[in-house]
N, C-alpha and C positions, 0 to 999 in steps of 0.2 A: 409287595413290590419293593424292591430296593433299587435306588438309582443314585448316581453321583456323577462327578465330573469325569471319571475314568471308565464308567461302565454302567450297566443296567442289569438287574436281576429280577426274576419273577418266578412264582410258582403257578402261574396261570397256563393251563392247557389251551390249545386251540387247534382245530382241524382246518382252519381257514388261513390260507397263505397271506391274506391281507392283514393279519395280526402277527405275522412272523417277525423274527429278528433277522437282520440282513448283514451280509458281508459281501464285499466286492473289491475288485482291483482296477476299476476303470474300464475294463473290457468285458469281464464276466462277473456275474453275481449269483448269490445263493440266498434263498429265503429258507430259514430254519424254523420249524414249528412242529407241533405234535403234542404228545402226552405219553403216559405209561403204556398205552396199547400200541402206539405206532409213532415212530420218529420220522419226520419227512424233511427232505431237502429238495426244493424246486429250483432248477437251474435256469439261468438266462444268459444272454450274450448281447453285446452292444448292437449287433446286426439284427436282433430280433425285437425291434421296437417299431411300432407303426408311426411314422412321422405325421404330426398334426400340422405343423407349419415349417417354413424354411428355417434352417439353423441360423443362429446369430453368432458372429465372431465374438470371442471374449474381449472385454475392454482391455486396452493397453495400460495396465496398472503400473508398469515399470516406471513411468514418468512421475507417478505420485507415491512410489514405494517409501521414500523417507517419511513422507507425511503419514502414510498408513502405519508404518512401524511406530512412529511417535504416538499416534492415537491408541494403538493396541497396547504398547508398553505402559501407557498412562491409564489403561483400563476403560478407555472410551470406545468400547466395542461397537455400539450402535452407531456412533459417529463415523467410525471407520467403514462400516457396512453402507451407511448412507453416502459416504464419499465415493465409494466404488460404484454405487448405483447412479449417482450424479454424473460420474465420468462415463459410464456406459450409455446413459441417455444422451449425453453430449456427443458421443461418437456415433450412436445409432438410435434415433428416436423410437424405434420399435421396442426398445427396452422399457419404455414408459408404460406399455400396455401389459396387462396381465396375460401370461402365457400358461396354457395348460401343459402338463408334462406329457411326453409321448407315452402311449399305453404300452405296458409290459406284455410281451409275448413269451410265455415260459416255454422251454424246450422239452423238459422232462422232469419227472418227480421220482426221486429215489426214496423208497420207504423201507425202514427196518422195523419188523414186527418181532419183538422179543417173545421167546417161549414163556419166560417169566419176567415180571417186572414188579416193582414195588414203589410205593409212595415214600417220601414226598418227591414228586417230579419237580425239576427245576430247569430253568433256562437262563443263560447269561450272555451278555455281549461285552467284551473287553474293548473299549474304544481305542486304547493305545496299541493293541496288536491286531484288532480286527477279527479275533477268534470268537466264534459263537459256539457255546457249549450247551447241551441239553442232556438230561438223563435223570438218574436217581442214585442213591447211595449204592456203590458197588458197580456202577456202569456210567460211562460218559461217551457222548458223541461230540467230537470237536470238528468244526467246519471253518475253513480258512481259505480266502482267495489270495493266492500268491501273485504279486505283481511281477517279481523277478522270473518266475517260471511260467506265468500265464496259465495257471491251473486252479481248479477248485480242489482242495485237499480235504479228505474226511478221514478221521481216525476214530475207531471204536476201541475203547479200553474197558476191561472188566469182564463180566459174564456176558459174552457176545453170542450166546445161543439164540438163534432166531432165524427169520426168513428175510432176505434182502430182495427187493423187487424194484426194477426200473421200468417205468411206464410213462406214456404220454400224459401230460397233466390232466387232460379231460377223461382219461381212462378211469372207469369205476374202481379199478384195483388200487389207484393212488389215494383213494379216500374211503376208509372203512366205515365211517359214520357220516351222517348228514352234517353239513356245515351249520354252525350256529352263527347268528348275526354278531354276537359279541363273545370274546373269550370268557371261559369260566374257570374258577379255581379247580384244581384236581382234587378228587375225593380219595 
């Protein structure tokens, strides 16, 4: 595994969307995962979440923006985060309680099964661009959630001989192998 400030890289395969790399634009999202036998992209949309509790308005940070900038430029990241939390609790006491995230409801899974593939499989997420890439030498699948165009864009480059399938996420066609509880390195 390779990780850094601007991204994340791994050679770990997974057939489980819970171990996927993610890209999103605030409205739509894509979970990118797989391995040499199948590359998967599971799609989601902001309207496809099951609300657990009522939404909370974001805190009005504009009034403390100079203070936050000063803390951040000074490298006091935790203090800046704590200050935002204090402000949020001051404005709405519900922020003081632990809130569970709303469960994801995926809409579909796009699966690409190559006719031939090779190791070493890789997957990467570029935090600066939001592009998630997976593949192997001679083939890459890039996934990006465009805010400007409000679309999920997917580009396949290299030897793209294979089968492309779009199926509901629970459809057996979207998962060729049983899911493992933890990702495993590709062989």
